[in-house]
C-alpha positions as a Python dict, from the first residue, in 0.01 Angstrom:
ca = {
    (1, 'M'): (0, 0, 0),
    (2, 'I'): (-204, -184, 262),
    (3, 'A'): (-420, -459, 115),
    (4, 'L'): (-749, -487, 297),
    (5, 'K'): (-940, -804, 206),
    (6, 'R'): (-1154, -853, 515),
    (7, 'I'): (-1289, -568, 727),
    (8, 'L'): (-1488, -628, 1048),
    (9, 'V'): (-1735, -373, 1184),
    (10, 'A'): (-1865, -454, 1532),
    (11, 'T'): (-2208, -314, 1606),
    (12, 'D'): (-2425, -274, 1914),
    (13, 'F'): (-2688, -92, 1701),
    (14, 'S'): (-2596, 245, 1852),
    (15, 'E'): (-2539, 571, 1665),
    (16, 'T'): (-2163, 536, 1716),
    (17, 'A'): (-2175, 188, 1568),
    (18, 'D'): (-2373, 325, 1272),
    (19, 'A'): (-2093, 579, 1217),
    (20, 'A'): (-1837, 297, 1230),
    (21, 'L'): (-2042, 104, 976),
    (22, 'R'): (-2032, 399, 733),
    (23, 'Y'): (-1654, 404, 761),
    (24, 'G'): (-1631, 27, 724),
    (25, 'R'): (-1855, 25, 418),
    (26, 'A'): (-1656, 300, 247),
    (27, 'L'): (-1325, 129, 323),
    (28, 'A'): (-1455, -208, 199),
    (29, 'R'): (-1599, -50, -115),
    (30, 'N'): (-1282, 143, -197),
    (31, 'S'): (-1047, -151, -127),
    (32, 'G'): (-1259, -430, -274),
    (33, 'A'): (-1275, -598, 66),
    (34, 'T'): (-1544, -819, 217),
    (35, 'L'): (-1726, -646, 502),
    (36, 'H'): (-1803, -859, 809),
    (37, 'V'): (-2070, -698, 1032),
    (38, 'L'): (-2071, -855, 1377),
    (39, 'H'): (-2311, -814, 1666),
    (40, 'V'): (-2233, -981, 1998),
    (41, 'A'): (-2562, -1064, 2171),
    (42, 'D'): (-2533, -1066, 2547),
    (43, 'D'): (-2519, -1416, 2693),
    (44, 'F'): (-2681, -1316, 3021),
    (45, 'S'): (-2756, -1683, 3088),
    (46, 'A'): (-2384, -1731, 3154),
    (47, 'R'): (-2409, -1483, 3441),
    (48, 'M'): (-2745, -1611, 3568),
    (49, 'G'): (-2662, -1982, 3559),
    (50, 'D'): (-2867, -2295, 3491),
    (51, 'T'): (-3156, -2182, 3710),
    (52, 'F'): (-3226, -1897, 3471),
    (53, 'L'): (-3224, -2127, 3168),
    (54, 'A'): (-3468, -2362, 3335),
    (55, 'V'): (-3714, -2075, 3390),
    (56, 'M'): (-3679, -1890, 3058),
    (57, 'P'): (-3498, -2109, 2800),
    (58, 'E'): (-3640, -1933, 2496),
    (59, 'L'): (-3531, -1587, 2605),
    (60, 'V'): (-3172, -1639, 2492),
    (61, 'E'): (-3295, -1762, 2153),
    (62, 'D'): (-3531, -1463, 2123),
    (63, 'V'): (-3247, -1221, 2189),
    (64, 'A'): (-3035, -1381, 1918),
    (65, 'K'): (-3328, -1385, 1670),
    (66, 'D'): (-3400, -1019, 1734),
    (67, 'A'): (-3030, -933, 1684),
    (68, 'K'): (-3025, -1124, 1351),
    (69, 'R'): (-3335, -935, 1236),
    (70, 'R'): (-3188, -597, 1330),
    (71, 'L'): (-2855, -689, 1168),
    (72, 'S'): (-3024, -788, 840),
    (73, 'E'): (-3200, -450, 833),
    (74, 'L'): (-2876, -267, 915),
    (75, 'I'): (-2666, -417, 638),
    (76, 'V'): (-2902, -306, 361),
    (77, 'D'): (-2696, -69, 144),
    (78, 'N'): (-2854, 146, -127),
    (79, 'D'): (-2519, 168, -306),
    (80, 'P'): (-2546, 26, -662),
    (81, 'N'): (-2209, -150, -604),
    (82, 'P'): (-2210, -253, -238),
    (83, 'P'): (-1921, -454, -99),
    (84, 'P'): (-1981, -820, -18),
    (85, 'V'): (-2124, -838, 335),
    (86, 'V'): (-2110, -1121, 590),
    (87, 'P'): (-2364, -1063, 873),
    (88, 'V'): (-2276, -1243, 1198),
    (89, 'V'): (-2444, -1271, 1538),
    (90, 'I'): (-2251, -1433, 1822),
    (91, 'T'): (-2377, -1488, 2174),
    (92, 'A'): (-2109, -1419, 2435),
    (93, 'S'): (-2076, -1268, 2781),
    (94, 'T'): (-1764, -1061, 2689),
    (95, 'P'): (-1812, -868, 2364),
    (96, 'A'): (-1452, -753, 2328),
    (97, 'T'): (-1318, -1109, 2351),
    (98, 'A'): (-1577, -1232, 2102),
    (99, 'I'): (-1486, -957, 1855),
    (100, 'V'): (-1112, -1023, 1883),
    (101, 'D'): (-1159, -1400, 1858),
    (102, 'Y'): (-1378, -1363, 1548),
    (103, 'A'): (-1120, -1134, 1388),
    (104, 'K'): (-843, -1386, 1457),
    (105, 'D'): (-1047, -1685, 1330),
    (106, 'K'): (-1151, -1507, 1006),
    (107, 'K'): (-813, -1344, 943),
    (108, 'I'): (-961, -993, 953),
    (109, 'D'): (-730, -719, 826),
    (110, 'L'): (-898, -425, 1002),
    (111, 'I'): (-1153, -392, 1282),
    (112, 'V'): (-1377, -82, 1288),
    (113, 'V'): (-1560, -1, 1611),
    (114, 'G'): (-1757, 292, 1739),
    (115, 'T'): (-1660, 453, 2069),
    (116, 'Q'): (-1868, 665, 2300),
    (117, 'G'): (-1567, 864, 2414),
    (118, 'R'): (-1667, 829, 2776),
    (119, 'G'): (-1426, 961, 3031),
    (120, 'G'): (-1370, 964, 3402),
    (121, 'V'): (-1611, 776, 3626),
    (122, 'A'): (-1837, 654, 3344),
    (123, 'H'): (-1540, 488, 3174),
    (124, 'L'): (-1415, 346, 3503),
    (125, 'L'): (-1753, 196, 3590),
    (126, 'M'): (-1862, 70, 3249),
    (127, 'G'): (-1528, 9, 3079),
    (128, 'S'): (-1495, 22, 2706),
    (129, 'V'): (-1541, -258, 2457),
    (130, 'A'): (-1354, -49, 2198),
    (131, 'E'): (-1059, 2, 2436),
    (132, 'R'): (-1036, -370, 2508),
    (133, 'V'): (-1051, -449, 2137),
    (134, 'V'): (-774, -198, 2066),
    (135, 'R'): (-556, -347, 2340),
    (136, 'T'): (-606, -712, 2248),
    (137, 'A'): (-659, -732, 1873),
    (138, 'R'): (-378, -862, 1655),
    (139, 'C'): (-481, -649, 1359),
    (140, 'P'): (-524, -267, 1333),
    (141, 'V'): (-836, -117, 1489),
    (142, 'L'): (-1005, 202, 1373),
    (143, 'T'): (-1219, 368, 1638),
    (144, 'V'): (-1493, 606, 1525),
    (145, 'R'): (-1666, 859, 1747),
    (146, 'H'): (-2011, 997, 1678),
    (147, 'P'): (-2059, 1253, 1549),
    (148, 'A'): (-1772, 1152, 1328),
    (149, 'H'): (-1563, 1351, 1089),
    (150, 'D'): (-1726, 1207, 782),
    (151, 'F'): (-1478, 1134, 505),
    (152, 'V'): (-1752, 965, 305),
    (153, 'V'): (-1877, 1227, 61),
    (154, 'A'): (-2095, 1229, -248),
    (155, 'D'): (-1925, 1237, -586),
    (156, 'A'): (-1803, 1583, -682),
    (157, 'P'): (-2007, 1763, -950),
    (158, 'S'): (-1870, 1731, -1300),
    (159, 'A'): (-1645, 2014, -1423),
    (160, 'K'): (-1830, 2010, -1758),
    (161, 'A'): (-2159, 2117, -1601),
}
């Protein structure tokens, strides 16, 4: 049996990331693992340079604060026995690298990411964070498309009823 102790769900706050979070929560709950929920805030200042920071230094901080607020709202779980959750916001210019580096540093056993399932020109132009994570992560990666085949179901009705 595979022992999952640390599961990482990467989120960009999209519907596909929400689907990935449902999978990650269920896996963490069923395996007794700790769930790390990571958002990589865009470090656009790295692309804009020092001139940008001189003009709008608080913008980078505001983006990170907003991401932390959204993440704290996202991790609320109405389950009476939720798994332990570690919310994390990192600022980086390359999300896939940040996700893989975090997984390596925290000894993550499984990464769960949502994927848009783009093809053709859209994929060529925009690339895929999920694809880069799959190619570079040292641990297994579960990709979830939205709408997902939901394996998370309510408890079955009792046979005595």
